C-alpha positions, 0 to 999 in steps of 0.5 A: 534516569536518562531520557532514553530510559524514560521514553522507552519505559513510557512506551512499554507501559502503554504498549498493547501487543504480545510481541515486540519486533525490534529492527536491529541494524547493529548500530548504536541506536538499535543496540541501545533500544534492544538493550533497554527493552531487555532490561524491562523485559521481566518487569513488564512481561515483554516478549521480544524478538529481533529482525536484521536485514543484510542488504549486501551493499557493504563488504562488512555486512556478513560481519554485521549479521554475526555481530547482531546474532552475538548480541541477541545470543547474549540478551537471549533474544531470538533473531530472524535475518534475511539477505536481500538482493536489491533490484535497480531502482530509478530512485537510487540504491538507498531508496531501494534498500529501504523499500525492500527492508520495509517490505520484509518487515511487513511480511513478518508482522502479525496482528499481535506485533509491534515493529519497534524502530530506533529512529531518534530526534536527529532522524526526525529533524533530517526527515523534516528538512528533506521533505521541506526541500522536496516541497512536501505539504502538511502531512509530509512535514509532520514527518515520522509518527511515534506509533502508527498502523503497519501491515497487520500490526503496528510500528513504534518509534519510542526514541523520537524524542531522544537525541543522538548524544543521549543514545551514545551516552546510554551505550557508553554507560552500559558498555554496549558494543555496536557497529559503525556503518561507513556509508553514514559518512557519505555526503553524496547521500542526501540525508548524510549531507543534511546531517554532516554539512547543513545541520552543524552550520544551522546549530552554530547560529541556532543551538536549540534548532533541533527541539524547535523543528521537532516541536514544529513537526508535532504542531503540524501532526496535530493540525493534520490529525484535526483535518483527518478527523473532519475528513473521516466524518465526510468520508463515512458520510459520502463513501458508497460500497453498494455500487461495486465494479465488476473487476474490483475497486475501493468504493466510490463517492457521488460527485454531486455530494462532493461538489457542495464542498470547497476544493480544499475540503474535497482534496482533504477527503480524497487524500484521506481516502487514499491513505486509508487504503494504504496507497501512496498519495498522488502529487499536488499537480495530479490532484489539481488535474483531478479537480479540473477534470471531474469538478470543473464547470465544463468537464463536470463528472468526467475524466480521472487521474492515474498515479503510481499506485492507484486511479480515480475514474468518474462514471455515471456521477460517481468517482471511483478509487481503483487499483492501477488499471492495466494499460489498454492492449489486445491480448492474443487469442487464447485457447482454454480447456475450462478445467482450471482457473486461468490468469490473463496478466495482460488485462489483469483478470482471472477466469474461474469455473464451477459446475452448476445445475441450470446455470452457465454453458451446457456441458453437453455442448462443450465436450472436448472442444477448447474455449477460445478467449478473444479480446477483438470484440468483433461480435455486436449482439448476443441473446442472453439466456433469460431474454427472448431477443438479441441484445446489443452487447453495448446496451448490456454493458450499459444496463449492467453498469460496467464502466468503459475501463473494464469493458476492454478487459473482458474476453468474449468466449467462443466455442468454434465460431460461436460466441457463447459467453461474456463472463460477468455479462451474459451467456448465449441462450442457445448454449445456456443450461436450464432446468436440471441440465449441468452447466459450466459457469465462468466467473471473472475477477480482477487480479487486484481484487484480493487486496481491496477489502 
């Protein structure tokens, strides 16, 4: 029994899914994996489907799709395919193809699925070296995991402990047909340079280097797992979900609770929190800047950082984890009839309306006049519907705990020249519905709020 046979059977014995989605490129790795799963299908009552992505980069890609369809027809496996139109990326075509491919996989998976990939030991070794060259830390050098959460389901790599040679030997023994992607020989691609130029030279001196690097990567995963368990305990203790911002956040932590920890432990907790929300991690430099700004002696409790997928912002003694906030801008004044929800992309907010008795703007005042949405914030005072006196809007923001990064995103709502409402904050008393009067209630939410659960 080959190593491939052993590893794939070990995987299916412990799989906890109703359906396996096999990423099928048509190459020897994925073809061998699919074939072996199909051999075990009856005995382990497996439901198997395949996914194929045509990146439309190589001229032969149409033939590769047909090849995959023929393989699946022969194995009686349903195949779903997609043709991608890749967009230009600052990180290069390979990175763009990978991102688009995984985005599609993500859209296909359900809670009952495991996405099964054919990455093998050689892929793992290359990944470790590439990340080492890029200065990755403990998490990055642990490289690919055999199984992890992915979208609504799971992602598995049952061949991580199997060498490329063992996969090829399996394919030859089973007389499998597979394609060869010529781009795999292009040494201008970093991974191919490591595969064809660097690793062969290292293996001449250290023949067992693959197993050694693979073992080291596993050790690093074990250490990271231990750190994650500690960070999980800390995060559960410190995370506060009872002080939500108006336009959406991932929660907050009291800065005073973290300040008692050493800096390494603070960073571990914050990085674990970011990963729990499915966001990419900021660089070490960004995290050092956060430590300086928020936890430094002279700037305690102020500042924050921004990276590709998120932000940390300090406010009133709490550190908030946020989706990327819209850059400050002043959208043009807009007219809105108030009949349907409206999205204002420039500031990342959605205004919605509903009719309520005794709440909101009195309908009789509105008639056919449009609302005017304005972000110049020229008005300074408003008399809230439940107040007997004019109040400064600045004080209302402070009392309501609306942080500075959200205030600039809130529109002032006018009828004619009169300020009638600031969504999420107050309705002008002179225009407010009361008692049995029908009112139009305007609510506001952030466009990102939907994925913060």
